[in-house]
Structures are given as C-alpha cells and as structure tokens.
N, C-alpha and C positions, 0 to 999 in steps of 0.2 A: 517603557520606550517604542515596544513595537505598536501598543495598540493604536496610538495617532496614526499609525501609517499603513493600517487594513483598509483598504478600496471595496471590496466585496469580501462578505460572508456566507456561508450557505453549511448546512449540516443535514442530514439525515437519519431518522431512527428506521427501526426495522419495520414500525407500523409507515413511513411515508414511502420507504422503498418498495414496498409490499404493493402499495397504492401507485405507485408509479411504474414497474415493471409486473405486476404480478406476478412475484416468484412466492414460494412455499414458505409462510410466516416473515416473509421479509428476508430469510437468509441467501446470500452470495457469498459462494466459497471461492471465487476466482474467475480467471478467463478461461472459458469454452475451449475443449481440446479441436486445434484446428493444426493444420500442417505446420505454419509459422507461427508460433507464440511469440507475444508482442513483448512477452517480460523472461525473464530469468527461469528456467525452470529445471535446475540439474545440482543439486545439493553442493557437490564440489564449486559451483559458482555462486552460492548463496552470499557471499561476502560484496558480490557486483552488484548485488539485486538492489540496494539501496543507492546505487549513484543515479544520478540525473545529469542531464545536458549543463542543469547550472552550477558552477563552483560554490561550493560550500551549503548546497541543498541537497539534503537527502530524503527520502521516501524510505515508508514503513509500511506494513500492513498487508491486507489480504491483496491488492493489487501490485505489489511489488514484486510479488513471486507467485508463480504456478504449481502445484495448485495451493492456494490459499488457505485459509484457516486460521482457528486461534494462534496454532504452535507456531506456525510462518511468521503470523502477526506479530508473535513475542518475540521470534528470533531476528526477523527485520528490524525490530525497533530495538533491540539491544545490538544489532551489527551498527545502526545508524547511531545511537548514541554513542558508541566505541568511538567512531569517526570523528564524529563531533568533539569528543572529550581530545583526542588523539591530536587534532589539527589545533 
C-alpha cells in the first residue's frame, strides 16, 4: 500500500558515507558535541527522542538520540515500535 506513494528514495551504506564525508570506514556515531544539541541527549528523555513534528511519524536510529550508536539505535527503534503499537 505504501510502495506506490514513495516519491523519492535514498539509501547509504558505510562505503557511500565514507565517499561522501570521508569518515573513518564510513562510521557515524551521532551528532557532534556542540553547545546546543539538536536532538535529545539525556537518558531520562529518551522516550521523546522518537517524536517528530508530524503526528504518527516517529524516528529512530543514530540521528534520533546523541550520542548515537548501535545500542541507542536499537533502543529508539523499540521505543518507536511501542508508540506505534500503542496508538
């Protein structure tokens, strides 16, 4: 049902990320440390990391919470799934 509604599709692998931003082996762990973090970065607030300005659309993964990485990607994925199931 959703397949016919996709307007644009883009995907990256570690190789393409490495080519684009020259990161070490294509690894990206999250946002840079800055004064004003653009994402949730406190464990007590992790449940809000999946929220977006669009109702019923949730985010998950390394850019949803800082610092990113596999554990937080899994956690934000689980939180997002739980919110979808609950709604």
